ROBARO-209917 format. One line per 4 residues: number of its first residue (from 1); their letters; for each residue x, y, z of N, C-alpha, C, O. Coordinates in steps of 0.02 Angstrom, whole numbers, always signed. Example, Ala and Ser with C-alpha at 12.3 -4.5 7.8 and 13.67 -1.06 7.14 Angstrom:
# ROBARO-209917
1) as) +660,-284,+390,+615,-225,+390,+660,-165,+390,+712,-166,+423; +642,-112,+354,+684,-53,+357,+645,+2,+394,+670,+57,+402
//
This chain:
# ROBARO-209917
1) vkfm) -308,-966,-514,-339,-908,-483,-314,-846,-519,-255,-838,-533; -361,-801,-532,-343,-737,-563,-365,-682,-516,-423,-679,-494; -318,-638,-499,-332,-583,-454,-323,-517,-491,-271,-504,-521; -375,-476,-489,-372,-410,-522,-388,-357,-471,-430,-366,-426
5) rrne) -355,-301,-478,-370,-246,-433,-363,-180,-470,-328,-175,-520; -398,-130,-444,-391,-62,-471,-412,-13,-417,-449,-30,-371; -389,+46,-424,-408,+100,-379,-457,+145,-415,-449,+158,-475; -507,+169,-380,-557,+211,-412,-575,+268,-365,-589,+258,-306
9) wrge) -574,+329,-392,-596,+388,-355,-671,+396,-361,-698,+391,-416; -704,+408,-306,-775,+425,-305,-781,+487,-261,-784,+483,-200; -784,+545,-294,-783,+608,-258,-715,+618,-226,-664,+616,-260; -714,+628,-161,-652,+639,-124,-623,+574,-97,-568,+574,-68
13) qmff) -658,+518,-106,-637,+454,-77,-610,+407,-130,-639,+401,-184; -554,+373,-114,-527,+322,-159,-547,+254,-132,-549,+243,-72; -562,+208,-179,-580,+140,-160,-533,+91,-194,-511,+102,-251; -518,+37,-160,-477,-18,-184,-526,-72,-205,-558,-103,-162
17) ltil) -533,-84,-270,-581,-133,-297,-544,-197,-316,-492,-194,-348; -571,-255,-297,-538,-318,-312,-588,-368,-342,-648,-367,-327; -562,-411,-385,-600,-467,-413,-555,-528,-412,-498,-526,-434; -581,-582,-386,-546,-646,-383,-586,-697,-423,-644,-711,-407
21) klkn) -556,-725,-476,-589,-775,-518,-554,-841,-508,-492,-845,-511; -594,-894,-497,-565,-960,-488,-557,-995,-555,-601,-991,-598; -501,-1028,-563,-486,-1063,-626,-535,-1121,-637,-556,-1154,-589; -554,-1132,-698,-600,-1185,-717,-667,-1182,-680,-697,-1233,-665
25) sdee) -688,-1121,-667,-751,-1112,-630,-781,-1045,-649,-746,-1000,-673; -846,-1039,-638,-879,-975,-649,-880,-934,-585,-909,-879,-583; -850,-960,-532,-850,-925,-468,-808,-861,-472,-752,-861,-498; -836,-808,-446,-803,-743,-445,-821,-707,-380,-879,-706,-360
29) ysgk) -771,-679,-349,-780,-642,-287,-755,-571,-297,-702,-561,-327; -792,-523,-273,-770,-454,-280,-776,-418,-213,-815,-438,-170; -738,-366,-207,-740,-327,-145,-721,-255,-158,-692,-238,-210; -738,-213,-110,-723,-142,-115,-705,-118,-46,-742,-129,+2
33) spfy) -647,-86,-40,-625,-59,+24,-606,+13,+16,-574,+32,-34; -624,+56,+64,-601,+125,+61,-525,+126,+69,-496,+84,+103; -495,+173,+37,-422,+177,+35,-402,+247,+57,-428,+297,+31; -357,+252,+105,-333,+316,+126,-259,+321,+109,-218,+283,+135
37) altr) -242,+366,+66,-173,+375,+45,-137,+423,+92,-157,+481,+99; -86,+398,+125,-46,+439,+170,+8,+476,+130,+33,+451,+80; +25,+536,+152,+83,+569,+124,+145,+539,+158,+139,+507,+210; +202,+550,+128,+263,+524,+158,+273,+554,+227,+293,+519,+274
41) kele) +258,+618,+235,+266,+651,+299,+221,+620,+352,+242,+607,+408; +157,+606,+333,+111,+575,+380,+135,+505,+401,+131,+487,+459; +160,+467,+352,+185,+400,+367,+247,+403,+412,+252,+364,+459; +293,+449,+397,+352,+456,+439,+333,+474,+511,+362,+447,+558
45) qsls) +285,+519,+519,+263,+538,+586,+230,+480,+622,+243,+468,+682; +188,+442,+587,+155,+384,+618,+205,+331,+638,+198,+301,+692; +254,+317,+596,+305,+268,+613,+345,+290,+674,+360,+250,+718; +361,+354,+677,+398,+381,+734,+358,+373,+798,+384,+353,+849
49) lagf) +294,+391,+795,+250,+384,+854,+243,+312,+877,+233,+299,+936; +248,+265,+830,+242,+194,+846,+309,+165,+870,+312,+105,+886; +361,+206,+874,+425,+182,+900,+476,+161,+850,+529,+135,+868; +463,+171,+786,+512,+154,+735,+564,+209,+731,+546,+268,+730
53) eeae) +627,+190,+728,+681,+240,+727,+710,+249,+657,+737,+302,+643; +704,+200,+615,+733,+204,+548,+679,+185,+497,+641,+138,+507; +677,+222,+443,+631,+205,+389,+665,+222,+323,+688,+278,+313; +667,+173,+278,+695,+184,+211,+638,+182,+161,+596,+137,+164
57) ffgd) +636,+229,+117,+583,+234,+66,+612,+218,-2,+665,+242,-21; +575,+176,-39,+596,+156,-106,+538,+167,-155,+480,+166,-135; +554,+177,-218,+504,+190,-269,+487,+130,-311,+445,+134,-355; +521,+73,-299,+507,+12,-336,+534,-48,-296,+568,-39,-245
61) fsgg) +519,-108,-319,+541,-168,-284,+614,-185,-296,+641,-231,-266; +648,-146,-339,+719,-156,-351,+762,-112,-306,+823,-114,-310; +731,-73,-264,+768,-29,-218,+783,+39,-248,+826,+75,-224; +747,+57,-301,+757,+123,-333,+735,+179,-287,+695,+170,-241
65) awne) +762,+237,-299,+748,+296,-258,+674,+314,-260,+642,+309,-313; +647,+335,-203,+578,+357,-199,+573,+431,-217,+617,+471,-199; +519,+449,-253,+502,+519,-262,+426,+524,-268,+392,+473,-269; +400,+583,-270,+327,+592,-270,+293,+561,-331,+232,+549,-329
69) dsfi) +330,+547,-384,+301,+517,-444,+313,+441,-448,+297,+411,-499; +340,+412,-395,+354,+340,-396,+289,+301,-405,+237,+320,-379; +294,+245,-441,+236,+203,-453,+210,+173,-388,+149,+167,-377; +256,+153,-344,+237,+127,-278,+277,+162,-225,+326,+196,-239
73) slvi) +256,+154,-164,+294,+177,-106,+307,+116,-63,+261,+88,-34; +369,+96,-60,+390,+38,-21,+431,+65,+38,+478,+103,+29; +412,+44,+98,+446,+67,+158,+471,+8,+198,+435,-39,+210; +534,+12,+218,+562,-37,+264,+578,+2,+328,+619,+47,+328
77) arkp) +544,-17,+382,+552,+19,+446,+580,-29,+498,+564,-88,+499; +623,-2,+541,+653,-41,+594,+635,-14,+662,+633,+47,+673; +623,-59,+707,+606,-40,+776,+658,-73,+821,+677,-130,+810; +682,-37,+873,+731,-67,+918,+703,-129,+952,+643,-133,+965
81) lar) +747,-177,+965,+726,-237,+1001,+706,-220,+1072,+739,-180,+1106; +652,-251,+1095,+631,-241,+1165,+680,-274,+1211,+705,-328,+1197; +694,-242,+1267,+742,-271,+1315,+706,-296,+1375,+737,-322,+1421
//
């Protein structure tokens, strides 16, 4: 299986485009989903409203520091256990 994805801007809207190709076959599946990019502030507010008390932001899968130019935004959020 081969999975390809890319992001594409169309006007003010970003789309997440995907293609899935099956090995040893001509079968191919594609899809397009609208994508809404949250700012860090928006995400922090949403997590807080949802009851999360701690959120750590990383800029890569190795635990590197997050900044506005990070390739990815990885968030680990914790919510208190229900009693």
